[in-house]
DSSP file (Angstrom, degrees, kcal/mol; ACC not computed):
  #  RESIDUE AA STRUCTURE BP1 BP2  ACC     N-H-->O    O-->H-N    N-H-->O    O-->H-N    TCO  KAPPA ALPHA  PHI   PSI    X-CA   Y-CA   Z-CA
    1    1 A M              0   0    0      0, 0.0     2,-0.3     0, 0.0     0, 0.0   0.000 360.0 360.0 360.0 152.8   11.4    3.5   16.0
    2    2 A R        -     0   0    0     50,-0.0     2,-0.4     0, 0.0    50,-0.0  -0.980 360.0 -93.9-154.8 158.0    9.1    4.3   13.2
    3    3 A I        -     0   0    0     -2,-0.3     3,-0.1     1,-0.2     0, 0.0  -0.614  34.3-175.7 -74.1 130.2    9.3    6.1    9.8
    4    4 A L        -     0   0    0     -2,-0.4    50,-1.9     1,-0.3     2,-0.3   0.892  56.7 -28.4 -91.9 -53.0    8.2    9.8   10.2
    5    5 A H  E     -a   54   0A   0     48,-0.2     2,-0.4    50,-0.0    -1,-0.3  -0.987  43.3-128.2-158.8 165.0    8.3   11.1    6.7
    6    6 A T  E     -a   55   0A   0     48,-1.7    50,-2.9    -2,-0.3     2,-0.4  -0.985  30.4-140.5-116.8 132.8    9.8   10.8    3.2
    7    7 A M  E     -a   56   0A   0     -2,-0.4     2,-0.4    48,-0.2    50,-0.2  -0.813  18.7-177.2-101.1 132.6   11.1   14.1    1.7
    8    8 A L  E     -a   57   0A   0     48,-2.9    50,-2.9    -2,-0.4     2,-0.5  -0.994  22.3-135.7-123.9 132.7   10.6   15.0   -1.9
    9    9 A R  E     -a   58   0A   0     -2,-0.4     2,-0.4    48,-0.2    50,-0.2  -0.761  28.0-166.2 -85.0 130.5   12.0   18.2   -3.5
   10   10 A V        -     0   0    0     48,-2.6    50,-0.4    -2,-0.5     3,-0.2  -0.914  24.5-148.7-123.2 146.6    9.3   19.8   -5.8
   11   11 A G  S    S+     0   0    0     -2,-0.4     2,-0.4     1,-0.3    -1,-0.1   0.774  92.8  27.5 -83.0 -28.1    9.6   22.5   -8.4
   12   12 A N     >  -     0   0    0      1,-0.1     4,-2.2     2,-0.0    -1,-0.3  -0.900  66.0-166.1-139.0 104.9    6.1   24.0   -8.0
   13   13 A L  H  > S+     0   0    0     -2,-0.4     4,-3.1     1,-0.2     5,-0.2   0.892  87.9  51.5 -62.7 -43.2    4.6   23.6   -4.5
   14   14 A E  H  > S+     0   0    0      1,-0.2     4,-2.3     2,-0.2    -1,-0.2   0.923 111.4  48.0 -61.9 -43.8    1.0   24.6   -5.5
   15   15 A R  H  > S+     0   0    0      2,-0.2     4,-1.9     1,-0.2    -1,-0.2   0.903 114.5  46.6 -62.5 -42.2    1.0   22.0   -8.4
   16   16 A S  H  X S+     0   0    0     -4,-2.2     4,-2.7     2,-0.2     5,-0.3   0.909 111.0  50.9 -68.4 -42.7    2.4   19.3   -6.1
   17   17 A L  H  X S+     0   0    0     -4,-3.1     4,-2.4     1,-0.2     5,-0.5   0.899 109.0  52.7 -61.1 -39.6   -0.1   20.1   -3.2
   18   18 A D  H  X>S+     0   0    0     -4,-2.3     4,-2.1    -5,-0.2     5,-1.1   0.923 111.5  46.4 -60.8 -44.2   -2.9   19.9   -5.8
   19   19 A F  I  X>S+     0   0    0     -4,-1.9     5,-2.2     3,-0.2     4,-1.1   0.960 116.1  42.4 -63.2 -52.5   -1.7   16.5   -6.9
   20   20 A Y  I  <5S+     0   0    0     -4,-2.7     6,-2.7     3,-0.2    -1,-0.2   0.832 126.4  32.4 -69.4 -31.8   -1.2   15.0   -3.4
   21   21 A T  I  <5S+     0   0    0     -4,-2.4     4,-0.5    -5,-0.3    -3,-0.2   0.922 130.1  28.9 -90.3 -50.3   -4.4   16.4   -1.9
   22   22 A N  I  <5S+     0   0    0     -4,-2.1    -3,-0.2    -5,-0.5    -2,-0.1   0.846 130.7  33.3 -83.8 -34.0   -6.9   16.5   -4.8
   23   23 A V  I  <<S+     0   0    0     -4,-1.1    -3,-0.2    -5,-1.1    -4,-0.1   0.919 132.5  27.7 -87.2 -48.9   -5.7   13.6   -6.9
   24   24 A L  S   <S-     0   0    0     -5,-2.2    -3,-0.2    -6,-0.2    -4,-0.1   0.580 101.9-124.8 -92.1  -9.9   -4.4   11.2   -4.3
   25   25 A G        +     0   0    0     -4,-0.5    -4,-0.2    -6,-0.3    -3,-0.1   0.677  56.8 145.2  79.6  17.6   -6.7   12.4   -1.5
   26   26 A M        -     0   0    0     -6,-2.7     2,-0.4    -7,-0.2    20,-0.2  -0.345  45.3-120.7 -78.1 168.7   -4.1   13.2    1.2
   27   27 A R  E     -B   45   0A   0     18,-3.0    18,-1.8    20,-0.1     2,-0.8  -0.866  17.5-117.5-108.5 145.8   -4.6   16.1    3.6
   28   28 A L  E     -B   44   0A   0     -2,-0.4    16,-0.2    16,-0.2     3,-0.1  -0.759  34.5-178.6 -76.8 115.5   -2.2   19.1    4.0
   29   29 A L  E     -     0   0A   0     14,-3.2     2,-0.3    -2,-0.8    -1,-0.2   0.853  58.8 -20.6 -89.6 -39.1   -1.1   18.6    7.6
   30   30 A R  E     -B   43   0A   0     13,-1.2    13,-3.0     2,-0.0    -1,-0.4  -0.966  53.9-167.0-166.8 156.8    1.1   21.6    7.9
   31   31 A Q  E     +B   42   0A   0     -2,-0.3     2,-0.3    11,-0.2    11,-0.2  -0.990   7.5 178.7-150.5 138.9    3.1   24.1    5.9
   32   32 A K  E     -B   41   0A   0      9,-2.6     9,-2.5    -2,-0.3     2,-0.3  -0.985  19.3-140.5-148.1 134.8    5.7   26.7    6.8
   33   33 A D  E     -B   40   0A   0     -2,-0.3     7,-0.2     7,-0.2    -2,-0.0  -0.695   5.6-161.5 -88.3 144.4    7.8   29.2    4.9
   34   34 A Y  E >>> +B   39   0A   0      5,-3.1     5,-1.4    -2,-0.3     4,-1.3  -0.764  11.6 179.6-124.1  81.7   11.4   29.8    5.8
   35   35 A P  T 345S+     0   0    0      0, 0.0     3,-0.2     0, 0.0    -1,-0.1   0.840  78.3  53.8 -57.7 -38.7   12.2   33.1    4.2
   36   36 A T  T 345S+     0   0    0      1,-0.2    -2,-0.0     2,-0.1     0, 0.0   0.811 117.7  37.9 -69.0 -25.9   15.8   33.3    5.3
   37   37 A G  T <45S-     0   0    0     -3,-1.0    -1,-0.2     2,-0.2     3,-0.1   0.533 107.2-130.1 -95.6  -8.9   16.5   29.9    3.8
   38   38 A R  T  <5 +     0   0    0     -4,-1.3    23,-2.4    -3,-0.2    24,-0.5   0.913  68.1 106.2  59.1  48.4   14.2   30.6    0.8
   39   39 A F  E   < -BC  34  60A   0     -5,-1.4    -5,-3.1    21,-0.3     2,-0.4  -0.977  54.8-146.0-148.9 162.7   12.2   27.4    1.1
   40   40 A T  E     -BC  33  59A   0     19,-2.1    19,-2.8    -2,-0.3     2,-0.4  -0.987   8.4-154.3-129.0 139.6    8.8   26.1    2.1
   41   41 A L  E     -BC  32  58A   0     -9,-2.5    -9,-2.6    -2,-0.4     2,-0.4  -0.957  13.2-179.8-112.4 133.1    8.0   22.8    3.8
   42   42 A A  E     -BC  31  57A   0     15,-2.1    15,-3.7    -2,-0.4     2,-0.5  -1.000  12.4-154.2-132.0 132.4    4.6   21.2    3.4
   43   43 A F  E     +BC  30  56A   0    -13,-3.0   -14,-3.2    -2,-0.4   -13,-1.2  -0.921  15.5 179.3-110.9 127.7    3.6   17.9    5.0
   44   44 A V  E     +BC  28  55A   0     11,-2.6    11,-2.9    -2,-0.5     2,-0.3  -0.917  13.5 132.7-125.8 151.3    0.8   15.8    3.4
   45   45 A G  E     -B   27   0A   0    -18,-1.8   -18,-3.0    -2,-0.3     9,-0.1  -0.983  58.5-106.9-178.3 175.2   -0.6   12.4    4.4
   46   46 A Y  S    S+     0   0    0      7,-0.4     2,-0.3    -2,-0.3    -1,-0.1   0.695 103.3  32.8 -89.9 -23.9   -3.7   10.3    5.1
   47   47 A E  S    S-     0   0    0      6,-0.3   -20,-0.1   -20,-0.1     5,-0.1  -0.860  98.9 -85.0-126.9 162.1   -3.2   10.3    8.9
   48   48 A D    >>  -     0   0    0     -2,-0.3     3,-2.1     1,-0.1     4,-1.7  -0.299  47.2-107.5 -60.9 154.0   -1.9   12.8   11.4
   49   49 A E  T 34 S+     0   0    0      1,-0.3    -1,-0.1     2,-0.2     5,-0.1   0.770 118.5  58.4 -59.5 -28.4    1.9   12.7   11.8
   50   50 A D  T 34 S+     0   0    0      1,-0.2    -1,-0.3     3,-0.1     3,-0.1   0.591 112.8  40.6 -78.2  -7.7    1.7   11.1   15.2
   51   51 A K  T <4 S+     0   0    0     -3,-2.1     2,-0.3     1,-0.3    -2,-0.2   0.694 122.9   1.7-109.6 -27.0   -0.3    8.2   13.7
   52   52 A G  S  < S-     0   0    0     -4,-1.7    -1,-0.3    -5,-0.1     2,-0.1  -0.974  79.6 -78.3-157.4 167.1    1.5    7.4   10.4
   53   53 A A        -     0   0    0     -2,-0.3    -7,-0.4    -3,-0.1    -6,-0.3  -0.404  47.4-170.4 -69.6 148.0    4.3    8.3    8.0
   54   54 A V  E     -a    5   0A   0    -50,-1.9   -48,-1.7    -9,-0.1     2,-0.5  -0.738  23.0-106.8-130.8 176.9    3.7   11.3    5.8
   55   55 A I  E     -aC   6  44A   0    -11,-2.9   -11,-2.6   -50,-0.2     2,-0.6  -0.949  21.3-150.6-112.7 129.5    5.4   13.0    2.8
   56   56 A E  E     -aC   7  43A   0    -50,-2.9   -48,-2.9    -2,-0.5     2,-0.7  -0.890   8.6-157.7 -97.3 118.5    7.4   16.2    3.2
   57   57 A L  E     -aC   8  42A   0    -15,-3.7   -15,-2.1    -2,-0.6     2,-0.6  -0.880   8.8-162.7 -96.3 117.4    7.3   18.4    0.1
   58   58 A T  E     -aC   9  41A   0    -50,-2.9   -48,-2.6    -2,-0.7     2,-0.6  -0.899   5.3-169.9-105.6 120.4   10.3   20.7    0.1
   59   59 A H  E     - C   0  40A   0    -19,-2.8   -19,-2.1    -2,-0.6     2,-0.6  -0.924   7.9-159.8-113.1 109.7   10.1   23.7   -2.3
   60   60 A N  E >   - C   0  39A   0     -2,-0.6     3,-2.2   -50,-0.4   -21,-0.3  -0.797  19.0-139.4 -84.4 119.8   13.3   25.6   -2.7
   61   61 A W  T 3  S+     0   0    0    -23,-2.4    -1,-0.1    -2,-0.6   -22,-0.1   0.729  96.7  48.5 -58.3 -27.4   12.1   29.0   -4.0
   62   62 A D  T 3  S+     0   0    0    -24,-0.5     2,-0.4     1,-0.0    -1,-0.3   0.303 100.9  73.1 -98.7   9.6   14.9   29.4   -6.5
   63   63 A T    <   +     0   0    0     -3,-2.2    -3,-0.2   -53,-0.1     3,-0.1  -0.984  44.4 171.7-127.9 123.6   14.7   25.9   -8.1
   64   64 A D        +     0   0    0     -2,-0.4     2,-0.3     1,-0.2   -53,-0.2   0.431  68.8  32.2-110.1   0.1   11.8   24.9  -10.4
   65   65 A K        -     0   0    0    -55,-0.1     2,-0.3   -54,-0.1    -1,-0.2  -0.982  60.4-161.6-157.1 144.2   13.1   21.5  -11.6
   66   66 A Y        -     0   0    0     -2,-0.3     2,-0.7    51,-0.2   -55,-0.1  -0.930  24.7-123.8-125.6 150.2   15.2   18.6  -10.3
   67   67 A D        -     0   0    0     -2,-0.3    -2,-0.0     1,-0.1     0, 0.0  -0.851  22.1-156.2 -87.6 118.2   17.0   15.8  -11.9
   68   68 A L     >  -     0   0    0     -2,-0.7     4,-0.6     1,-0.1     3,-0.3   0.709  23.5-155.0 -73.2 -18.8   15.5   12.7  -10.2
   69   69 A G  T  4  -     0   0    0      1,-0.2    -1,-0.1     2,-0.1    -3,-0.0  -0.174  29.9 -82.9  71.7-172.2   18.5   10.5  -10.8
   70   70 A D  T  4 S+     0   0    0      1,-0.1    -1,-0.2     0, 0.0    -2,-0.0   0.288 112.0  73.6-116.6  10.3   18.3    6.8  -11.1
   71   71 A A  T  4 S+     0   0    0     -3,-0.3    -2,-0.1     2,-0.0     2,-0.1   0.770  73.5  92.3 -92.6 -28.7   18.5    5.8   -7.4
   72   72 A Y     <  +     0   0    0     -4,-0.6    -4,-0.0     1,-0.1    48,-0.0  -0.412  48.9 177.1 -67.7 139.4   14.9    6.8   -6.4
   73   73 A G        -     0   0    0      1,-0.2    47,-0.4    -2,-0.1     2,-0.3   0.709  37.1 -76.4-104.4 -88.4   12.3    4.1   -6.7
   74   74 A H        -     0   0    0     45,-0.1     2,-0.4    47,-0.0    47,-0.2  -0.982  25.1-106.2-167.7 169.4    8.8    5.0   -5.7
   75   75 A I  E     -d  121   0B   0     45,-1.8    47,-3.3    -2,-0.3     2,-0.4  -0.922  37.0-142.6-104.7 137.6    6.3    5.6   -2.8
   76   76 A A  E     -d  122   0B   0     -2,-0.4     2,-0.4    45,-0.2    47,-0.2  -0.877  15.8-172.1-108.2 135.2    3.8    2.7   -2.3
   77   77 A L  E     -d  123   0B   0     45,-3.2    47,-2.7    -2,-0.4     2,-0.4  -0.982  22.3-128.1-123.9 135.5    0.1    3.2   -1.4
   78   78 A Q  E     +d  124   0B   0     -2,-0.4     2,-0.3    45,-0.2    47,-0.2  -0.669  33.4 178.4 -79.1 133.0   -2.4    0.5   -0.5
   79   79 A V  E     -d  125   0B   0     45,-2.5    47,-2.8    -2,-0.4     3,-0.2  -0.944  35.9-133.1-132.3 155.8   -5.6    0.7   -2.5
   80   80 A Q  S    S+     0   0    0     -2,-0.3     2,-0.4     1,-0.3    -1,-0.1   0.904 100.2  11.9 -70.6 -42.9   -8.8   -1.4   -2.6
   81   81 A D     >  -     0   0    0      1,-0.1     4,-2.3    44,-0.1    -1,-0.3  -0.940  63.8-160.1-143.1 112.1   -8.8   -1.6   -6.4
   82   82 A A  H  > S+     0   0    0     -2,-0.4     4,-2.3    -3,-0.2     5,-0.2   0.862  93.6  52.5 -65.0 -37.5   -5.8   -0.5   -8.4
   83   83 A A  H  > S+     0   0    0      2,-0.2     4,-2.3     1,-0.2    -1,-0.2   0.919 111.1  46.7 -65.4 -43.1   -7.8   -0.1  -11.7
   84   84 A V  H  > S+     0   0    0      2,-0.2     4,-2.3     1,-0.2    -2,-0.2   0.907 111.3  52.5 -63.9 -41.6  -10.4    2.1   -9.9
   85   85 A A  H  X S+     0   0    0     -4,-2.3     4,-2.2     1,-0.2    -2,-0.2   0.901 109.6  49.2 -61.8 -41.0   -7.6    4.1   -8.3
   86   86 A C  H  X S+     0   0    0     -4,-2.3     4,-2.7     2,-0.2    -1,-0.2   0.918 109.9  51.2 -63.6 -43.7   -6.0    4.6  -11.8
   87   87 A D  H  X S+     0   0    0     -4,-2.3     4,-2.6     1,-0.2    -2,-0.2   0.904 109.8  50.2 -59.6 -41.7   -9.3    5.8  -13.3
   88   88 A M  H  X S+     0   0    0     -4,-2.3     4,-1.3     2,-0.2    -1,-0.2   0.914 111.2  48.2 -64.3 -43.3   -9.7    8.3  -10.4
   89   89 A V  H  <>S+     0   0    0     -4,-2.2     5,-3.0     1,-0.2     3,-0.4   0.935 113.0  48.1 -61.8 -46.1   -6.2    9.7  -11.0
   90   90 A R  H ><5S+     0   0    0     -4,-2.7     3,-1.7     1,-0.2    -2,-0.2   0.899 108.2  54.4 -62.2 -42.6   -6.8   10.0  -14.7
   91   91 A Q  H 3<5S+     0   0    0     -4,-2.6    -1,-0.2     1,-0.3    -2,-0.2   0.792 108.2  50.8 -62.5 -28.0  -10.2   11.7  -14.2
   92   92 A K  T 3<5S-     0   0    0     -4,-1.3    -1,-0.3    -3,-0.4    -2,-0.2   0.246 127.8 -97.4 -95.9  12.8   -8.4   14.3  -12.0
   93   93 A G  T < 5S+     0   0    0     -3,-1.7    -3,-0.2     1,-0.2    -2,-0.1   0.533  77.7 139.8  89.2   6.2   -5.8   15.0  -14.6
   94   94 A G      < -     0   0    0     -5,-3.0     2,-0.6    -6,-0.2    -1,-0.2  -0.323  53.0-111.6 -80.8 167.8   -3.0   12.7  -13.2
   95   95 A K  E     -E  114   0B   0     19,-0.8    19,-2.2    -2,-0.1     2,-0.5  -0.889  19.4-158.5-107.9 119.9   -0.7   10.5  -15.2
   96   96 A V  E     +E  113   0B   0     -2,-0.6    17,-0.3    17,-0.2     3,-0.2  -0.855  12.1 177.4 -93.3 125.2   -0.9    6.7  -15.1
   97   97 A T  E    S+     0   0B   0     15,-2.1     2,-0.3    -2,-0.5    16,-0.2   0.620  72.6  25.0-105.1 -16.9    2.3    5.2  -16.2
   98   98 A R  E    S-E  112   0B   0     14,-1.9    14,-2.1     3,-0.0    -1,-0.3  -0.902  81.1-133.2-147.8 118.3    1.4    1.5  -15.7
   99   99 A E  E     -     0   0B   0     -2,-0.3    11,-0.2    12,-0.2   -16,-0.1  -0.221  42.4 -79.5 -66.3 159.6   -2.1    0.2  -15.7
  100  100 A A  E    S+     0   0B   0    -18,-0.1    11,-0.2    11,-0.1    -1,-0.1  -0.342  75.7 118.3 -61.8 135.7   -3.4   -2.1  -13.0
  101  101 A G  E     -E  110   0B   0      9,-1.9     9,-2.9    -3,-0.1     3,-0.1  -0.958  64.9 -50.4 178.2 173.9   -2.3   -5.7  -13.5
  102  102 A P  E     -E  109   0B   0      0, 0.0     7,-0.2     0, 0.0     2,-0.2  -0.308  59.6-108.2 -64.0 142.9   -0.4   -8.5  -11.9
  103  103 A M    >   -     0   0    0      5,-3.0     3,-2.0     1,-0.1     2,-0.1  -0.473  40.9-100.9 -66.7 138.0    3.2   -7.8  -10.8
  104  104 A K  T 3  S+     0   0    0      1,-0.3    -1,-0.1    -2,-0.2     3,-0.1  -0.437 107.9   6.1 -60.3 131.1    5.8   -9.4  -13.1
  105  105 A H  T 3  S+     0   0    0      1,-0.2    -1,-0.3    -2,-0.1     2,-0.3   0.673 128.3  66.2  67.0  19.7    7.1  -12.6  -11.3
  106  106 A G  S <  S-     0   0    0     -3,-2.0    -1,-0.2     2,-0.1     0, 0.0  -0.907  79.7-119.8-155.1-178.3    4.5  -12.2   -8.6
  107  107 A G        +     0   0    0     -2,-0.3    -3,-0.1    -5,-0.1    -2,-0.0   0.576  69.2 109.8-108.9 -12.0    0.8  -12.3   -7.8
  108  108 A S        -     0   0    0     -6,-0.1    -5,-3.0    -4,-0.1     2,-0.6  -0.362  66.3-127.3 -68.4 144.1    0.1   -8.8   -6.4
  109  109 A V  E     +E  102   0B   0     16,-0.4    16,-2.9    -7,-0.2     2,-0.3  -0.833  42.1 167.5 -89.8 124.5   -2.0   -6.4   -8.5
  110  110 A I  E     -EF 101 124B   0     -9,-2.9    -9,-1.9    -2,-0.6     2,-0.3  -0.857  19.7-176.3-133.5 165.9   -0.1   -3.2   -8.9
  111  111 A A  E     - F   0 123B   0     12,-1.6    12,-2.9    -2,-0.3     2,-0.4  -0.956  15.8-138.0-153.3 163.0   -0.2    0.1  -10.9
  112  112 A F  E     +EF  98 122B   0    -14,-2.1   -15,-2.1    -2,-0.3   -14,-1.9  -0.990  16.1 179.0-130.9 140.3    2.0    3.2  -11.2
  113  113 A V  E     -EF  96 121B   0      8,-2.6     8,-2.7    -2,-0.4     2,-0.4  -0.826  20.1-133.4-125.8 170.1    1.2    6.9  -11.4
  114  114 A E  E     -EF  95 120B   0    -19,-2.2   -19,-0.8    -2,-0.3     6,-0.2  -0.983  10.0-136.6-130.2 136.4    3.5    9.8  -11.6
  115  115 A D    >   -     0   0    0      4,-2.6     3,-2.1    -2,-0.4   -99,-0.1  -0.296  43.2 -89.4 -81.4 175.5    3.3   13.1   -9.7
  116  116 A P  T 3  S+     0   0    0      0, 0.0    -1,-0.1     0, 0.0  -100,-0.1   0.730 128.3  50.2 -61.2 -21.9    3.9   16.5  -11.4
  117  117 A D  T 3  S-     0   0    0      2,-0.1   -51,-0.2   -52,-0.0   -49,-0.1   0.436 123.4-101.1 -94.6   0.1    7.7   16.3  -10.8
  118  118 A G  S <  S+     0   0    0     -3,-2.1     2,-0.2     1,-0.3   -50,-0.0   0.479  70.1 149.0  96.1   2.7    8.0   12.8  -12.1
  119  119 A Y        -     0   0    0      1,-0.1    -4,-2.6    -5,-0.0    -1,-0.3  -0.524  44.9-126.1 -70.6 136.1    8.1   10.9   -8.8
  120  120 A K  E     - F   0 114B   0    -47,-0.4   -45,-1.8    -2,-0.2     2,-0.4  -0.625  21.6-167.3 -86.4 140.8    6.6    7.4   -9.2
  121  121 A I  E     -dF  75 113B   0     -8,-2.7    -8,-2.6    -2,-0.3     2,-0.4  -0.995  10.0-150.3-127.6 124.4    3.8    6.2   -6.9
  122  122 A E  E     -dF  76 112B   0    -47,-3.3   -45,-3.2    -2,-0.4     2,-0.5  -0.790   1.3-151.0 -96.3 134.3    2.8    2.6   -6.8
  123  123 A F  E     -dF  77 111B   0    -12,-2.9   -12,-1.6    -2,-0.4     2,-0.5  -0.921  11.1-165.0 -98.5 125.7   -0.7    1.4   -6.0
  124  124 A I  E     -dF  78 110B   0    -47,-2.7   -45,-2.5    -2,-0.5     2,-0.4  -0.963  17.6-133.0-113.3 120.8   -0.7   -2.0   -4.4
  125  125 A E  E     +d   79   0B   0    -16,-2.9   -16,-0.4    -2,-0.5     2,-0.4  -0.587  33.3 164.9 -78.8 123.9   -4.2   -3.7   -4.4
  126  126 A R        -     0   0    0    -47,-2.8     2,-0.1    -2,-0.4     3,-0.1  -0.917  27.7-141.0-139.7 111.4   -5.2   -5.2   -1.1
  127  127 A K        -     0   0    0     -2,-0.4     2,-0.1     1,-0.1   -47,-0.1  -0.398  28.5-104.1 -70.4 146.1   -8.8   -6.0   -0.6
  128  128 A A              0   0    0      1,-0.1    -1,-0.1    -2,-0.1   -48,-0.0  -0.448 360.0 360.0 -68.3 143.3  -10.4   -5.3    2.8
  129  129 A A              0   0    0     -2,-0.1    -1,-0.1    -3,-0.1    -2,-0.1   0.478 360.0 360.0 -75.5 360.0  -10.8   -8.5    4.9
């Protein structure tokens, strides 16, 4: 078994695709409209779906905003340098919600950014060996 994807409902698909591809550097892997269901699915990721987990962005055509609730946590991404990753996000118009620094009660360097719908993305710094 392996994780295939994580699904996020988004209010504006174009805005979300711009964030995940242009700000975070993922690729749009596939996209399909479902007119009878009035929704679109778009899959983004760093690797092809047969090689790694991806994110499914679900856009319900008649909904432009969602209440995220308090159960959702975040998506974690490995980065070489969390501070550099935050700078890159900021330069591309993204929102940094926690600057790079040591994790509270731990030693890992982490940072958090937010996508256009308010979903949190954690950067975890792991230097290449």
